[in-house]
N, C-alpha and C positions, 0 to 999 in steps of 0.2 A: 854107878851101876845104872844101866838104861832100864827104863820101865815103860809100860804101855798103859794108856788110859783107854779102857774098853767102854764104849758107849752103846747102849741099846735104847732106841726111842721108837715109840709108836704114836701116831696122831690120828684123831678122828674129829669130825665136825667142821673142818676147814680143808681146802684143797691141799695145803702144804704149809710147812713152817721152815724157817732157817734154823740151823744149829751152828753155833760159832764157839770156838774155843780160843781163849786169850790167856796170856800170862797174867798173874795177879796184879802187877803194876799197871798194865793196860786196863784190866777190869776195874780196878779201884778208881782210876781217872775217869773211865767211862761212866761208872755209877755216880761219881761225884757230879759230873755234868748233867746226868739224867735227873738227879735230885734237885739241882739248883737252877735249871734252865727249862723253859717250856719245850715240849716236843721230844722226839727221840734223837739224841745226838749221834753223829757219825762215830765210828770206832776211832779212838785216838792213837792207834798203833796197829801194826799188821796182825791179823789173826793167825793163829797156828793152824787152824782148820776152819773152813766154812763150807757148808753143804746144805742141800735141800732135802727135807724128809717129806715124801708124799703121803697123802692120806691112805690109811689102812694098809700100810706096808711096815714090816718090822725092819727098821734101818739099824745097821750095826757098823761100827768103825773101831779100829784099833789104832791109836795115835801114839807114836813113840814120844816120850817126854822125859825131861830131866827131873830129878827130885825137886819138888817145890809145890807151889799152890797155883791153881788155875780156876778160871771161871768157865763154866759151860752155860752158854746163853741160848735160850730158845726164843725166837722172835717171830712175830706175825705182823710186823708193820711194813710199810713200803719205804721206810727210811733206812733200813739196814738189810744187807744181804740181797738175795735174788728174788725172794717171794714178795709180790706186790699185790696184796688184796685190793679189790676195787674200793674206791672212796665211797663213803656213805653219801647217798643222794637224798636221804630222808631229812626233812626239816628238823631242827633240834627239838621243837616242842612235840612233834609227832614221834620222834625217836623213842621216847620213853614208853610209848604205847605199843611199839613194834618189837617183837622178840628178835634180837640179833643173834646170829649163830655163835656158838661158843666152841672153843677148841678144847679137846681133851687130849692131854699129852702125858704119856707114861714114860718115865725116864729111869734108867738103871745105869749107874756109873760104877765101874770097878777098876782097881789098879792091880797090875800084875807084872811079872817079869817079861821083858822082851825076849823073843827067841833069838 
């Protein structure tokens, strides 16, 4: 039976974030690389969906999926997806004294029958 993954995401504090959906096997491999190597690794397989969520917009998508497990990844790095925040130009010692912008992301994920 086909189902849909309904995603609703709202972002504030940064211009945009990427939202990426991958199958569990791809997400597990990606997480393993992230935990054991420096930096943000590239996605080790094709995403089922990748999109940009702009600031202060309520973004919604319905993605048809097969029964199973999935990762919904919200990313604000320049390593993954289309969003590329500017690189920090503040020296490391001074960075602790300067308030960096924080992203506030609200996420709702629901599963339902596909029409």
